[in-house]
C-alpha positions as CSV (number, residue, x, y, z in Angstrom):
1,N,-4.5,16.3,8.1
2,F,-7.3,18.6,8.9
3,T,-8.1,19.0,5.2
4,K,-8.1,15.3,4.7
5,N,-10.5,14.8,7.7
6,K,-12.8,17.5,6.3
7,Q,-12.7,15.7,2.9
8,I,-13.4,12.4,4.5
9,K,-16.4,13.9,6.4
10,N,-17.6,15.6,3.2
11,L,-17.3,12.2,1.4
12,Q,-19.1,10.4,4.3
13,A,-21.9,13.0,4.2
14,K,-22.1,12.6,0.4
15,N,-22.2,8.8,0.8
16,K,-24.9,9.1,3.4
17,E,-26.9,11.4,1.1
18,L,-26.4,8.9,-1.8
19,D,-27.3,6.0,0.4
20,M,-30.6,7.7,1.4
21,K,-31.3,8.4,-2.3
22,V,-30.7,4.7,-3.1
23,Q,-33.0,3.7,-0.3
24,E,-35.6,6.1,-1.6
25,L,-35.3,4.7,-5.1
26,E,-35.5,1.2,-3.8
27,T,-38.7,2.1,-1.9
28,M,-40.1,3.7,-5.0
29,G,-39.2,0.6,-7.0
30,K,-41.1,-1.6,-4.5
31,Q,-44.1,0.7,-4.6
32,Q,-44.1,0.6,-8.4
33,M,-43.8,-3.2,-8.3
34,R,-46.9,-3.3,-6.0
35,K,-48.7,-1.0,-8.4
36,F,-47.8,-3.2,-11.3
37,Y,-49.0,-6.3,-9.3
38,D,-52.2,-4.5,-8.5
39,I,-52.7,-3.5,-12.2
40,D,-52.1,-7.1,-13.3
41,R,-54.5,-8.4,-10.7
42,D,-57.1,-5.9,-11.6
43,R,-56.6,-6.7,-15.3
44,A,-57.1,-10.4,-14.6
45,V,-60.2,-9.7,-12.7
46,A,-61.5,-7.5,-15.5
47,I,-60.8,-10.2,-18.1
48,A,-62.6,-12.8,-16.0
49,Y,-65.6,-10.4,-15.5
50,N,-65.7,-9.6,-19.3
51,K,-65.6,-13.4,-20.0
52,K,-68.5,-13.9,-17.7
53,L,-70.4,-11.1,-19.3
54,Q,-69.7,-12.6,-22.8
55,E,-71.1,-15.9,-21.5
56,N,-74.2,-14.1,-20.2
57,I,-74.6,-12.3,-23.5
58,I,-74.4,-15.6,-25.4
59,G,-76.9,-17.1,-23.0
60,F,-79.3,-14.2,-23.4
61,E,-79.0,-14.3,-27.2
62,T,-79.7,-18.0,-27.2
63,E,-82.7,-17.5,-24.9
64,R,-83.9,-14.6,-27.1
65,A,-83.6,-16.7,-30.3
66,T,-85.5,-19.5,-28.6
67,K,-88.2,-17.1,-27.5
68,N,-88.4,-15.6,-31.0
69,K,-88.8,-19.1,-32.4
70,E,-91.6,-19.9,-29.9
71,F,-93.3,-16.5,-30.6
72,K,-93.2,-17.3,-34.4
73,N,-94.7,-20.7,-33.7
74,V,-97.5,-19.2,-31.6
75,E,-98.1,-16.6,-34.3
76,A,-98.5,-19.3,-36.9
77,Q,-100.9,-21.2,-34.6
78,N,-102.9,-18.0,-34.1
79,Q,-103.1,-17.5,-37.8
80,E,-104.3,-21.1,-38.2
81,L,-106.9,-20.6,-35.5
82,S,-108.0,-17.3,-37.0
83,K,-108.6,-19.1,-40.4
84,K,-110.6,-21.8,-38.6
85,V,-112.7,-19.2,-36.8
86,E,-113.3,-17.3,-40.1
87,S,-114.3,-20.6,-41.6
88,L,-116.7,-21.5,-38.8
89,E,-118.2,-17.9,-38.8
90,S,-118.7,-18.3,-42.5
91,E,-120.5,-21.6,-42.0
92,L,-122.7,-20.0,-39.4
93,R,-123.6,-17.1,-41.7
94,H,-124.4,-19.4,-44.6
95,P,-126.0,-22.5,-43.1
96,R,-128.1,-23.3,-46.2
97,A,-125.0,-23.5,-48.5
98,N,-123.5,-26.1,-46.1
99,L,-126.8,-28.1,-45.9
100,Q,-127.1,-28.3,-49.7
101,A,-123.5,-29.5,-50.1
């Protein structure tokens, strides 16, 4: 009888030890699930942020293309004005040629 009681106590101690390990594993599982949730949340935030950055890049590229187009137009206007200035300067240097024409 004593041996059986000792065996029962040993089994109870072993069960208690196993129960504590199960609880520990459950706690670790919950912690991992929270970490996975945090990772998924952070991933979603990063994806949204990257999408916003992509939109900004597209906006900046569009704005840059517009500015480049405007700059080329201004350059063309400057070239036209430079030709007109050269023409007027030429007329001022050679007034007689213009009067005879």
